[in-house]
C-alpha positions in Angstrom: 0.0 0.0 0.0 1.3 3.4 -0.9 1.6 6.1 1.8 2.0 9.7 1.0 3.3 12.4 3.3 3.3 16.1 2.4 5.6 18.7 3.9 6.8 22.2 3.3 3.7 24.2 4.2 3.7 27.2 6.4 2.9 30.9 6.7 4.2 33.2 4.0 3.7 36.8 3.0 2.0 37.7 -0.3 4.6 37.5 -3.1 6.6 34.9 -1.2 7.4 31.3 -2.1 7.0 27.8 -0.7 8.1 24.4 -1.9 5.8 21.5 -1.1 7.0 17.9 -1.1 5.1 14.6 -1.3 7.1 11.6 -0.1 5.9 8.2 -1.1 6.6 5.0 0.9 5.5 1.4 0.7 5.4 1.4 -3.1 7.0 3.2 -6.0 5.5 6.4 -7.5 7.4 5.8 -10.7 4.5 4.7 -12.9 1.7 6.9 -11.4 0.7 10.4 -11.9 1.1 12.7 -8.9 -1.5 15.3 -8.4 -1.7 18.3 -6.0 -5.1 19.6 -4.7 -6.0 22.3 -2.3 -9.0 23.0 -0.1 -9.7 26.5 1.2 -12.0 27.0 4.2 -15.6 26.6 3.3 -14.7 25.6 -0.3 -14.5 22.3 -2.1 -11.2 20.6 -2.9 -9.8 21.7 -6.2 -7.1 20.4 -8.5 -4.0 22.5 -8.7 -1.5 20.6 -10.8 -0.5 17.1 -11.8 2.4 15.4 -13.5 2.3 12.2 -15.5 4.1 9.0 -14.5 5.4 7.8 -17.8 5.9 10.9 -19.9 6.1 13.6 -17.2 3.5 15.7 -18.9 2.2 18.5 -16.7 -1.1 20.2 -16.1 -1.8 23.4 -14.2 -5.1 25.1 -13.1 -5.5 28.5 -14.7 -5.3 30.2 -11.3 -1.7 29.0 -10.7 -0.2 28.9 -14.3 3.0 30.8 -14.5 3.5 30.8 -10.7 3.6 27.1 -9.7 5.9 24.4 -11.0 5.3 20.7 -10.5 8.1 18.2 -10.6 9.0 14.7 -9.6 12.1 12.9 -8.5 11.6 9.2 -9.0 15.0 8.3 -7.5 13.7 9.8 -4.2 10.1 8.7 -4.7 8.8 12.2 -4.3 6.8 14.8 -6.0 7.3 18.6 -5.5 5.3 21.7 -6.0 7.3 25.0 -6.2 4.9 27.9 -5.5 6.1 31.4 -6.3 4.3 34.8 -6.2 1.9 33.5 -3.7 -1.4 35.2 -3.2 -3.9 35.2 -0.2 -6.3 33.2 -2.4 -3.7 30.4 -2.5 -4.4 29.8 1.2 -5.6 26.3 2.0 -4.7 22.8 2.9 -2.6 21.2 0.1 -2.9 17.5 -0.6 -1.0 15.2 -2.9 -2.6 12.2 -4.5 -1.2 9.3 -6.5 -3.4 6.5 -7.9 -6.1 6.2 -5.2 -4.0 7.3 -2.3 -4.1 10.7 -0.6 -1.7 12.4 1.8 -2.8 14.0 5.0 -2.3 17.5 3.8 -0.1 20.5 4.7 -1.4 23.9 5.5 -0.4 26.9 3.4 -1.3 30.4 4.7 -0.6 33.5 2.6 -1.1 36.5 4.7 0.6 39.8 5.6 
């Protein structure tokens, strides 16, 4: 069974940056897409970005295009989300998902 653990969240000022990581254990992430989702208070969970397993193709929600960059390191069994030019509306709990497995989430708060 695959287990996913997110890290890297925190409090940052508008315009700042954070790098989230999603560490897999118990199974290899190599062949699976990795997706990042977020959930703001009172809102539904939404997809932010994903990266393919075989070809590494990427997808970004319009709201984060040009600011966020998704990547993966198969040697370390991890996925990463570099978030730049953060805005208050990026605040929420960020989750990674691979296959049918979810991480527990990491809080990102963008506030001055």
